[in-house]
FIGUDREN-883984 format. One record per residue (C-alpha): residue number from 1; residue in three letters; chain; x, y, z. Coordinates in steps of 0.5 Angstrom, whole numbers, plus 500, padded with zeros to 3 digits. Each point is the difference from the previous one (the first is absolute). Layout:
drenvo:NUM lopa:ALA lolum:A u:X v:Y w:Z
...
END
This chain:
drenvo:1 lopa:MET lolum:A u:151 v:821 w:622
drenvo:2 lopa:ASN lolum:A u:507 v:498 w:498
drenvo:3 lopa:ARG lolum:A u:499 v:497 w:493
drenvo:4 lopa:PRO lolum:A u:507 v:497 w:498
drenvo:5 lopa:GLY lolum:A u:499 v:496 w:507
drenvo:6 lopa:VAL lolum:A u:493 v:497 w:498
drenvo:7 lopa:LEU lolum:A u:503 v:498 w:493
drenvo:8 lopa:VAL lolum:A u:505 v:496 w:503
drenvo:9 lopa:GLY lolum:A u:496 v:497 w:505
drenvo:10 lopa:VAL lolum:A u:495 v:498 w:495
drenvo:11 lopa:LEU lolum:A u:505 v:497 w:496
drenvo:12 lopa:ALA lolum:A u:503 v:496 w:505
drenvo:13 lopa:VAL lolum:A u:494 v:497 w:502
drenvo:14 lopa:ALA lolum:A u:498 v:499 w:493
drenvo:15 lopa:ALA lolum:A u:507 v:496 w:499
drenvo:16 lopa:ILE lolum:A u:499 v:496 w:506
drenvo:17 lopa:ALA lolum:A u:493 v:498 w:498
drenvo:18 lopa:TYR lolum:A u:503 v:498 w:493
drenvo:19 lopa:ILE lolum:A u:506 v:496 w:503
drenvo:20 lopa:SER lolum:A u:495 v:497 w:505
drenvo:21 lopa:ILE lolum:A u:495 v:498 w:494
drenvo:22 lopa:ASN lolum:A u:506 v:497 w:496
drenvo:23 lopa:SER lolum:A u:503 v:496 w:505
drenvo:24 lopa:LEU lolum:A u:493 v:496 w:501
drenvo:25 lopa:ARG lolum:A u:500 v:499 w:493
drenvo:26 lopa:THR lolum:A u:507 v:498 w:499
drenvo:27 lopa:GLU lolum:A u:501 v:493 w:500
drenvo:28 lopa:GLY lolum:A u:507 v:498 w:503
drenvo:29 lopa:PRO lolum:A u:503 v:494 w:501
drenvo:30 lopa:GLY lolum:A u:500 v:501 w:508
drenvo:31 lopa:SER lolum:A u:495 v:495 w:502
drenvo:32 lopa:ARG lolum:A u:498 v:496 w:494
drenvo:33 lopa:GLY lolum:A u:505 v:494 w:500
drenvo:34 lopa:VAL lolum:A u:504 v:498 w:494
drenvo:35 lopa:GLU lolum:A u:497 v:501 w:494
drenvo:36 lopa:ALA lolum:A u:496 v:493 w:496
drenvo:37 lopa:GLY lolum:A u:505 v:498 w:495
drenvo:38 lopa:ARG lolum:A u:506 v:502 w:503
drenvo:39 lopa:ASP lolum:A u:505 v:495 w:503
drenvo:40 lopa:LEU lolum:A u:500 v:499 w:508
drenvo:41 lopa:PRO lolum:A u:506 v:505 w:502
drenvo:42 lopa:ALA lolum:A u:506 v:495 w:503
drenvo:43 lopa:PHE lolum:A u:501 v:500 w:507
drenvo:44 lopa:ALA lolum:A u:503 v:495 w:506
drenvo:45 lopa:VAL lolum:A u:499 v:501 w:507
drenvo:46 lopa:PRO lolum:A u:501 v:497 w:506
drenvo:47 lopa:LEU lolum:A u:495 v:495 w:503
drenvo:48 lopa:ALA lolum:A u:497 v:503 w:506
drenvo:49 lopa:PRO lolum:A u:501 v:494 w:505
drenvo:50 lopa:SER lolum:A u:507 v:499 w:497
drenvo:51 lopa:ARG lolum:A u:506 v:503 w:503
drenvo:52 lopa:LEU lolum:A u:503 v:503 w:494
drenvo:53 lopa:GLU lolum:A u:501 v:507 w:500
drenvo:54 lopa:GLY lolum:A u:500 v:506 w:495
drenvo:55 lopa:ASP lolum:A u:496 v:504 w:496
drenvo:56 lopa:ALA lolum:A u:496 v:498 w:494
drenvo:57 lopa:ASN lolum:A u:504 v:499 w:493
drenvo:58 lopa:VAL lolum:A u:496 v:503 w:495
drenvo:59 lopa:SER lolum:A u:506 v:501 w:494
drenvo:60 lopa:GLU lolum:A u:500 v:496 w:494
drenvo:61 lopa:LYS lolum:A u:504 v:495 w:504
drenvo:62 lopa:ALA lolum:A u:495 v:498 w:505
drenvo:63 lopa:CYS lolum:A u:497 v:494 w:496
drenvo:64 lopa:ASP lolum:A u:507 v:497 w:502
drenvo:65 lopa:VAL lolum:A u:499 v:501 w:507
drenvo:66 lopa:ARG lolum:A u:497 v:493 w:502
drenvo:67 lopa:GLY lolum:A u:500 v:496 w:506
drenvo:68 lopa:PRO lolum:A u:496 v:497 w:506
drenvo:69 lopa:ASP lolum:A u:500 v:506 w:503
drenvo:70 lopa:VAL lolum:A u:498 v:504 w:495
drenvo:71 lopa:LEU lolum:A u:493 v:502 w:496
drenvo:72 lopa:ASN lolum:A u:502 v:501 w:493
drenvo:73 lopa:VAL lolum:A u:494 v:502 w:495
drenvo:74 lopa:CYS lolum:A u:504 v:498 w:494
drenvo:75 lopa:GLU lolum:A u:500 v:493 w:503
drenvo:76 lopa:LEU lolum:A u:493 v:500 w:502
drenvo:77 lopa:ALA lolum:A u:498 v:502 w:492
drenvo:78 lopa:GLU lolum:A u:505 v:494 w:498
drenvo:79 lopa:ARG lolum:A u:495 v:495 w:503
drenvo:80 lopa:GLY lolum:A u:493 v:503 w:498
drenvo:81 lopa:PRO lolum:A u:495 v:506 w:501
drenvo:82 lopa:VAL lolum:A u:502 v:504 w:506
drenvo:83 lopa:VAL lolum:A u:495 v:503 w:505
drenvo:84 lopa:LEU lolum:A u:504 v:506 w:504
drenvo:85 lopa:ALA lolum:A u:497 v:503 w:505
drenvo:86 lopa:PHE lolum:A u:503 v:506 w:504
drenvo:87 lopa:PHE lolum:A u:498 v:503 w:507
drenvo:88 lopa:ALA lolum:A u:503 v:505 w:505
drenvo:89 lopa:GLU lolum:A u:502 v:499 w:507
drenvo:90 lopa:PRO lolum:A u:495 v:499 w:504
drenvo:91 lopa:SER lolum:A u:493 v:500 w:497
drenvo:92 lopa:ASP lolum:A u:495 v:496 w:502
drenvo:93 lopa:ARG lolum:A u:496 v:501 w:494
drenvo:94 lopa:CYS lolum:A u:506 v:498 w:495
drenvo:95 lopa:ASP lolum:A u:502 v:494 w:505
drenvo:96 lopa:ASP lolum:A u:493 v:498 w:499
drenvo:97 lopa:GLN lolum:A u:501 v:500 w:492
drenvo:98 lopa:ILE lolum:A u:506 v:496 w:501
drenvo:99 lopa:ASP lolum:A u:496 v:495 w:504
drenvo:100 lopa:LEU lolum:A u:496 v:500 w:494
drenvo:101 lopa:VAL lolum:A u:505 v:499 w:495
drenvo:102 lopa:ASP lolum:A u:504 v:495 w:504
drenvo:103 lopa:ARG lolum:A u:493 v:496 w:500
drenvo:104 lopa:LEU lolum:A u:499 v:500 w:493
drenvo:105 lopa:ARG lolum:A u:507 v:497 w:499
drenvo:106 lopa:SER lolum:A u:497 v:493 w:501
drenvo:107 lopa:ARG lolum:A u:495 v:501 w:495
drenvo:108 lopa:PHE lolum:A u:505 v:502 w:494
drenvo:109 lopa:PRO lolum:A u:506 v:495 w:501
drenvo:110 lopa:ASP lolum:A u:503 v:502 w:493
drenvo:111 lopa:VAL lolum:A u:500 v:508 w:502
drenvo:112 lopa:GLN lolum:A u:506 v:503 w:504
drenvo:113 lopa:PHE lolum:A u:497 v:504 w:506
drenvo:114 lopa:ALA lolum:A u:505 v:504 w:504
drenvo:115 lopa:ALA lolum:A u:499 v:507 w:504
drenvo:116 lopa:VAL lolum:A u:505 v:506 w:502
drenvo:117 lopa:ALA lolum:A u:500 v:503 w:506
drenvo:118 lopa:ILE lolum:A u:501 v:508 w:499
drenvo:119 lopa:ARG lolum:A u:505 v:503 w:505
drenvo:120 lopa:GLY lolum:A u:498 v:499 w:507
drenvo:121 lopa:ASP lolum:A u:503 v:496 w:506
drenvo:122 lopa:ARG lolum:A u:503 v:493 w:498
drenvo:123 lopa:ASP lolum:A u:499 v:497 w:507
drenvo:124 lopa:ASP lolum:A u:493 v:502 w:500
drenvo:125 lopa:LEU lolum:A u:499 v:497 w:493
drenvo:126 lopa:ARG lolum:A u:503 v:494 w:502
drenvo:127 lopa:ARG lolum:A u:495 v:499 w:506
drenvo:128 lopa:ARG lolum:A u:494 v:502 w:495
drenvo:129 lopa:VAL lolum:A u:502 v:494 w:495
drenvo:130 lopa:ARG lolum:A u:501 v:495 w:505
drenvo:131 lopa:GLU lolum:A u:493 v:503 w:504
drenvo:132 lopa:ARG lolum:A u:496 v:500 w:494
drenvo:133 lopa:GLY lolum:A u:503 v:493 w:497
drenvo:134 lopa:TRP lolum:A u:502 v:503 w:493
drenvo:135 lopa:GLU lolum:A u:503 v:495 w:496
drenvo:136 lopa:LEU lolum:A u:501 v:504 w:494
drenvo:137 lopa:PRO lolum:A u:507 v:503 w:499
drenvo:138 lopa:VAL lolum:A u:500 v:507 w:503
drenvo:139 lopa:GLY lolum:A u:506 v:504 w:498
drenvo:140 lopa:TYR lolum:A u:502 v:506 w:504
drenvo:141 lopa:ASP lolum:A u:501 v:507 w:496
drenvo:142 lopa:HIS lolum:A u:504 v:504 w:506
drenvo:143 lopa:ASP lolum:A u:501 v:506 w:496
drenvo:144 lopa:GLY lolum:A u:494 v:500 w:495
drenvo:145 lopa:ALA lolum:A u:504 v:499 w:494
drenvo:146 lopa:VAL lolum:A u:495 v:495 w:497
drenvo:147 lopa:ALA lolum:A u:494 v:504 w:502
drenvo:148 lopa:ASN lolum:A u:503 v:506 w:496
drenvo:149 lopa:ALA lolum:A u:502 v:495 w:494
drenvo:150 lopa:TYR lolum:A u:492 v:497 w:500
drenvo:151 lopa:ALA lolum:A u:497 v:507 w:501
drenvo:152 lopa:VAL lolum:A u:497 v:498 w:507
drenvo:153 lopa:ALA lolum:A u:496 v:505 w:503
drenvo:154 lopa:ILE lolum:A u:494 v:497 w:503
drenvo:155 lopa:CYS lolum:A u:500 v:494 w:505
drenvo:156 lopa:PRO lolum:A u:498 v:495 w:498
drenvo:157 lopa:ALA lolum:A u:503 v:499 w:492
drenvo:158 lopa:ILE lolum:A u:500 v:494 w:497
drenvo:159 lopa:THR lolum:A u:504 v:499 w:493
drenvo:160 lopa:LEU lolum:A u:498 v:494 w:496
drenvo:161 lopa:ALA lolum:A u:504 v:498 w:494
drenvo:162 lopa:ALA lolum:A u:501 v:494 w:495
drenvo:163 lopa:ARG lolum:A u:505 v:495 w:500
drenvo:164 lopa:GLY lolum:A u:506 v:503 w:498
drenvo:165 lopa:GLY lolum:A u:498 v:506 w:503
drenvo:166 lopa:LYS lolum:A u:496 v:505 w:496
drenvo:167 lopa:VAL lolum:A u:495 v:504 w:504
drenvo:168 lopa:GLU lolum:A u:493 v:498 w:499
drenvo:169 lopa:ARG lolum:A u:497 v:505 w:505
drenvo:170 lopa:THR lolum:A u:501 v:503 w:507
drenvo:171 lopa:LEU lolum:A u:494 v:500 w:505
drenvo:172 lopa:LEU lolum:A u:500 v:506 w:505
drenvo:173 lopa:GLY lolum:A u:497 v:500 w:507
drenvo:174 lopa:VAL lolum:A u:496 v:495 w:503
drenvo:175 lopa:GLN lolum:A u:497 v:494 w:496
drenvo:176 lopa:ASP lolum:A u:495 v:495 w:501
drenvo:177 lopa:GLU lolum:A u:502 v:493 w:500
drenvo:178 lopa:ARG lolum:A u:495 v:498 w:494
drenvo:179 lopa:ALA lolum:A u:503 v:506 w:496
drenvo:180 lopa:LEU lolum:A u:507 v:498 w:501
drenvo:181 lopa:ALA lolum:A u:499 v:493 w:499
drenvo:182 lopa:ALA lolum:A u:497 v:502 w:493
drenvo:183 lopa:ALA lolum:A u:506 v:505 w:498
drenvo:184 lopa:VAL lolum:A u:505 v:494 w:502
drenvo:185 lopa:ARG lolum:A u:496 v:495 w:496
drenvo:186 lopa:ALA lolum:A u:501 v:505 w:494
drenvo:187 lopa:LEU lolum:A u:508 v:499 w:501
drenvo:188 lopa:GLY lolum:A u:499 v:493 w:497
END
């Protein structure tokens, strides 16, 4: 038996096991969303139904990008508490959550509701907005820059913020109507 070879093999297995266990215990930012207490990361994106083209603006000047064809999170936060839902293109599970968020809008008229579609085909997105009858503003994050700024890795992800843009919490995964309504109600 070749002892140096066995020793190297045992060390390699031990290193892989350590890395695997450490990775499971480490809390990274990847799928947690924006941390409570932080400000909403500024962004402006084209509204999905509009003809405005371009990638997301996630710079410090994003708050200045406004207009009828733009979803601007700074503008939302100025008007009231914010419920911002992220979804991937296409996903029935995520679309169902956007249906729920859109339904809740009428129960909370002082809250600003919006959704951001991450990547995907914009024409398909426009069609889905029409077919599902969504009335909340839906932004189009063509290059995924907004999803990166919000640490979105799970579909759906819903970020809730107080008026002014201070993040209260981020909900990950499918939410039921009662739980989501309670979370929105807690925004004030």
